[in-house]
C-alpha positions in Angstrom: -15.2 -9.6 -31.5 -15.3 -5.8 -31.4 -17.8 -4.2 -29.0 -19.7 -1.4 -30.7 -18.3 1.2 -28.2 -16.6 4.5 -29.1 -14.9 6.8 -26.6 -14.3 10.5 -27.5 -11.9 12.1 -25.0 -11.8 15.8 -24.3 -8.2 15.9 -25.5 -9.2 14.6 -28.9 -8.5 10.9 -28.1 -10.6 8.4 -29.9 -10.9 4.7 -29.0 -13.1 1.9 -30.3 -13.9 -1.5 -28.8 -13.5 -3.2 -25.5 -11.6 -0.4 -23.7 -14.4 2.2 -24.1 -16.9 -0.4 -23.1 -15.0 -1.2 -19.9 -14.5 2.5 -19.1 -18.1 3.6 -19.7 -18.9 3.9 -16.0 -16.0 6.4 -15.7 -16.9 8.6 -18.7 -20.5 7.8 -19.6 -21.2 10.9 -21.6 -18.2 10.5 -23.8 -18.7 6.8 -24.5 -21.2 5.9 -27.1 -22.8 2.4 -27.0 -25.6 0.9 -29.2 -25.4 3.7 -31.7 -27.5 1.9 -34.2 -30.7 2.8 -32.3 -30.0 6.4 -33.4 -29.1 5.7 -37.1 -31.3 7.7 -39.5 -33.2 9.4 -36.7 -34.0 13.0 -35.9 -34.1 14.7 -32.5 -37.8 14.1 -32.2 -37.1 10.3 -32.3 -34.9 10.3 -29.2 -36.6 8.2 -26.5 -36.8 9.6 -22.9 -34.7 6.7 -21.6 -31.8 7.8 -23.9 -31.9 11.4 -22.6 -30.7 10.2 -19.2 -27.7 8.4 -20.8 -26.4 10.8 -23.5 -26.4 14.6 -24.2 -27.9 15.6 -27.5 -27.4 18.5 -29.9 -30.9 18.9 -31.2 -30.3 22.0 -33.4 -30.3 20.1 -36.7 -32.3 17.6 -38.6 -30.4 14.6 -37.4 -29.6 13.3 -34.0 -26.1 14.4 -32.8 -24.5 13.2 -29.6 -22.4 15.7 -27.6 -19.1 14.1 -26.5 -15.5 14.9 -25.7 -16.4 16.8 -22.5 -19.1 18.8 -24.4 -16.6 20.0 -27.0 -17.9 18.0 -30.0 -21.1 16.8 -31.5 -21.1 13.6 -33.6 -23.7 12.0 -35.7 -24.6 8.3 -35.4 -23.2 7.9 -39.0 -19.8 9.3 -37.8 -19.8 7.0 -34.7 -20.8 4.0 -36.8 -18.1 4.8 -39.3 -15.4 4.7 -36.5 -16.5 1.2 -35.7 -16.5 0.1 -39.3 -13.2 1.8 -39.9 -11.7 -0.3 -37.1 -13.2 -3.4 -38.6 -11.9 -2.5 -42.1 -8.4 -2.0 -40.6 -8.6 -5.4 -38.9 -9.7 -7.0 -42.1 -6.9 -5.4 -44.0 -4.3 -6.8 -41.5 -5.8 -10.3 -41.7 -6.1 -10.3 -45.5 -2.8 -8.6 -46.2 -4.5 -5.9 -48.3 -7.6 -3.8 -48.5 -10.9 -5.6 -48.3 -13.1 -5.8 -51.4 -16.8 -5.1 -51.5 -18.6 -5.8 -48.3 -22.1 -6.7 -47.0 -23.2 -5.0 -43.8 -25.9 -6.5 -41.6 -28.7 -4.4 -40.2 -31.7 -5.2 -37.9 -34.7 -6.4 -39.9 -36.8 -3.5 -38.6 -34.5 -0.8 -40.0 -36.4 1.5 -42.3 -35.1 3.2 -45.5 -33.5 6.1 -43.6 -31.7 3.8 -41.2 -30.5 1.6 -44.0 -29.2 4.7 -45.9 -27.5 6.0 -42.8 -25.7 2.6 -42.5 -24.6 2.7 -46.1 -23.3 6.2 -45.6 -21.3 5.1 -42.5 -19.8 2.3 -44.5 -18.7 4.6 -47.2 -17.4 7.2 -44.7 -15.3 4.3 -43.3 -13.8 3.7 -46.7 -15.8 0.5 -47.5 -17.3 -0.4 -50.8 -20.8 -1.4 -49.5 -22.3 -3.9 -51.9 -25.5 -4.4 -50.1 -27.2 -4.6 -46.7 -28.5 -7.9 -45.3 -31.0 -8.3 -42.5 -29.4 -9.7 -39.4 -31.9 -12.6 -39.0 -31.2 -13.6 -42.6 -27.5 -13.5 -42.0 -27.8 -15.6 -38.9 -29.9 -18.1 -40.8 -27.4 -18.3 -43.6 -24.5 -18.7 -41.1 -26.4 -21.5 -39.4 -26.8 -23.3 -42.8 -30.6 -23.0 -43.0 -30.3 -22.0 -46.6 -29.3 -25.7 -47.4 -32.9 -26.8 -46.6 -35.5 -26.7 -49.4 -38.2 -24.9 -47.4 -39.4 -24.1 -43.9 -40.4 -21.4 -41.4 -37.8 -20.4 -38.8 -37.7 -18.2 -35.8 -34.4 -16.4 -35.3 -33.7 -14.4 -32.2 -30.9 -12.0 -31.3 -30.2 -11.2 -27.7 -27.4 -8.7 -28.1 -25.6 -6.2 -26.1 -28.4 -3.6 -26.3 -31.3 -5.3 -28.0 -33.6 -8.3 -28.1 -35.0 -9.0 -31.5 -37.0 -11.9 -33.0 -37.8 -12.5 -36.6 -39.8 -15.2 -38.3 -38.4 -16.2 -41.7 -39.7 -18.4 -44.5 -37.3 -20.2 -46.7 -38.7 -21.3 -50.1 -36.4 -22.5 -52.9 -33.3 -20.9 -51.3 -34.9 -17.5 -50.8 -35.5 -16.1 -47.3 -38.5 -13.8 -46.7 -38.9 -12.0 -43.4 -42.5 -12.6 -42.3 -42.4 -10.7 -39.1 -40.0 -9.0 -36.8 -40.2 -7.4 -33.4 -38.3 -6.8 -30.3 -37.0 -4.3 -27.8 -34.2 -1.9 -28.7 -33.4 -1.2 -25.1 -33.2 -4.8 -23.7 -30.1 -6.8 -23.9 
């Protein structure tokens, strides 16, 4: 597994994964966690509870996080691309060559702007993004629920920064998200 944590050092150092997550208490303003809550969002969308955790550059139309000891502002797309770039590199090592087209999962509640930002991050990371798939649907597929003929299922995700629940209906092999909800700051 790869924790979605990116550290931006004042000396230009960049690190993704478990190391930054462990060191977050030492350099909290230079370590970005749970970046997906900022994807496709503008400065007006930043929640008060996030203002105590990160520094923001609010001069533009998109949210930017101030990192690297205040020397750099990065967009959520750039942060997400660093995580995806690390995953692409791992896939390339495991496959013995570059990965082909990929599918990226996103929370079911993501709107069009958040979905587009995710696609942009994938492309910035050098991935051929075939499509996006809702996380609850991906979980249901991984669990094998698509092998059933029909039914209604509740899928929950208690992750590192969120708690989400979705109700899915499966009919003739096709999932439909009936309802989704959760807390993006609980996990």
